[in-house]
C-alpha positions as CSV (number, residue, x, y, z in Angstrom):
1,X,-3.5,-8.7,1.4
2,X,-5.2,-9.6,4.7
3,X,-6.0,-13.4,3.4
4,X,-2.3,-13.5,2.4
5,X,-1.0,-12.2,6.2
6,X,-3.5,-14.6,7.7
7,X,-2.6,-17.5,5.6
8,X,0.9,-17.1,6.6
9,X,0.1,-16.8,10.4
10,X,0.9,-13.0,10.5
11,X,-1.9,-12.0,13.1
12,X,0.2,-9.3,14.9
13,X,-0.5,-6.6,12.1
14,X,-2.7,-3.5,12.2
15,X,-4.4,-2.5,9.0
16,X,-4.5,1.3,8.1
17,X,-6.7,2.4,5.5
18,X,-5.6,6.2,4.6
19,X,-6.9,8.5,2.1
20,X,-5.7,12.3,1.4
21,X,-7.8,15.1,3.4
22,X,-9.1,16.1,0.0
23,X,-10.4,14.5,-3.3
24,X,-8.5,15.3,-6.3
25,X,-10.3,15.5,-8.7
26,X,-13.1,17.1,-6.2
27,X,-16.2,15.0,-7.8
28,X,-18.7,13.0,-6.3
29,X,-17.4,9.6,-7.5
30,X,-14.1,10.3,-6.1
31,X,-14.9,11.0,-2.5
32,X,-13.3,9.2,0.2
33,X,-16.5,7.3,1.6
34,X,-16.5,5.3,-1.9
35,X,-13.1,3.7,-1.3
36,X,-13.7,2.8,2.4
37,X,-13.2,-1.4,2.5
38,X,-15.4,-1.8,5.5
39,X,-14.7,-2.0,9.4
40,X,-13.9,-5.7,8.9
41,X,-10.8,-4.9,7.3
42,X,-9.5,-1.6,8.8
43,X,-7.7,-1.3,12.4
44,X,-7.0,2.1,11.9
45,X,-8.4,5.3,9.9
46,X,-5.7,7.6,8.5
47,X,-5.8,10.7,6.9
48,X,-2.9,12.6,5.1
49,X,-3.1,16.3,5.1
50,X,-0.7,19.2,5.0
51,X,-0.8,23.0,5.9
52,X,0.8,25.2,2.9
53,X,-0.7,28.2,4.4
54,X,-4.3,28.5,5.0
55,X,-5.6,24.9,5.7
56,X,-6.5,24.5,9.6
57,X,-6.2,20.9,11.5
58,X,-9.9,21.2,11.7
59,X,-10.2,21.9,7.8
60,X,-7.7,19.0,7.0
61,X,-9.0,16.1,9.5
62,X,-12.3,16.8,10.8
63,X,-14.2,15.1,7.6
64,X,-12.6,12.0,8.3
65,X,-12.6,12.0,12.2
66,X,-16.5,12.8,11.9
67,X,-17.1,9.9,9.3
68,X,-14.9,7.1,11.0
69,X,-13.8,8.5,14.7
70,X,-16.5,6.8,16.6
71,X,-15.8,3.2,15.6
72,X,-11.9,3.3,14.6
73,X,-8.9,5.2,16.0
74,X,-7.7,7.8,13.7
75,X,-4.1,8.4,12.6
76,X,-2.8,11.4,11.2
77,X,-0.8,9.6,8.7
78,X,1.1,12.3,7.2
79,X,1.0,15.7,8.0
80,X,3.3,18.9,8.4
81,X,3.6,22.5,7.8
82,X,5.4,25.2,5.9
83,X,6.5,28.5,7.0
84,X,5.2,31.5,5.6
85,X,7.2,33.9,7.8
86,X,7.8,34.5,11.3
87,X,5.7,32.5,14.1
88,X,3.5,30.8,11.3
89,X,5.0,27.3,11.3
90,X,4.9,27.3,15.3
91,X,1.4,28.7,15.3
92,X,0.0,26.0,13.2
93,X,1.6,23.3,15.4
94,X,0.2,24.7,18.2
95,X,-3.3,24.6,16.4
96,X,-2.6,20.8,15.7
97,X,-1.9,20.4,19.1
98,X,-4.8,21.8,20.4
99,X,-6.9,20.0,17.7
100,X,-5.5,16.6,18.8
101,X,-5.9,17.3,22.5
102,X,-9.4,18.0,21.8
103,X,-10.4,15.1,19.8
104,X,-10.0,11.4,21.5
105,X,-10.5,9.5,18.5
106,X,-6.9,10.6,17.5
107,X,-4.4,7.9,18.6
108,X,-1.2,8.6,16.5
109,X,0.4,11.6,14.4
110,X,3.3,11.0,11.7
111,X,4.9,14.1,10.9
112,X,6.6,14.3,7.5
113,X,10.1,15.5,8.3
114,X,11.8,16.3,5.0
115,X,13.2,19.7,3.1
116,X,14.3,17.8,0.2
117,X,11.6,16.8,-2.3
118,X,12.9,17.1,-6.0
119,X,11.5,20.2,-7.7
120,X,9.7,21.5,-4.4
121,X,11.1,24.1,-2.1
122,X,8.8,23.6,0.8
123,X,10.6,22.8,4.2
124,X,8.3,20.4,6.2
125,X,11.1,19.7,9.1
126,X,9.8,21.1,12.4
127,X,13.2,22.6,13.3
128,X,13.1,25.2,10.7
129,X,13.3,27.9,13.7
130,X,13.3,27.7,17.3
131,X,10.0,28.5,17.9
132,X,8.3,25.8,15.4
133,X,10.7,23.3,17.2
134,X,9.5,24.0,20.6
135,X,6.1,23.9,19.6
136,X,6.6,20.5,18.1
137,X,8.6,19.2,21.1
138,X,5.4,20.1,23.4
139,X,3.2,18.5,21.0
140,X,5.6,15.3,21.2
141,X,5.7,15.3,24.7
142,X,2.0,16.1,25.6
143,X,0.2,13.9,27.8
144,X,-1.7,13.1,24.7
145,X,1.1,10.7,23.2
146,X,3.2,10.3,26.2
147,X,0.9,8.5,28.4
């Protein structure tokens, strides 16, 4: 793909390599390190990870940050949380905000904002309650992302 873009003069492109936070199946040959194409082909390293109830931002993102964050900017390419009762989504968003603030290699965050996945009842939207929305707004307005 890089050669095709370069051949057509498309030099204003950033290339993101983005594995999932965990390997499925979780066997040695399938770990993310085996799929990395190399620094010459990657501008950003992305990672996708969701909180379904027990996953902390540290659990989801630290392995990728530790492996690549010293040499590539990190993008949380897909993330979100589901609610498990009062305060849980807001609490997780605040944890995410603190993790991002403490992790200088994270340069971008993309929230998976949907409540309409076929066959799934998870609502990933950040506005499922006022507290979660306030936490999300504080994250989005933080100095880490607003400069």
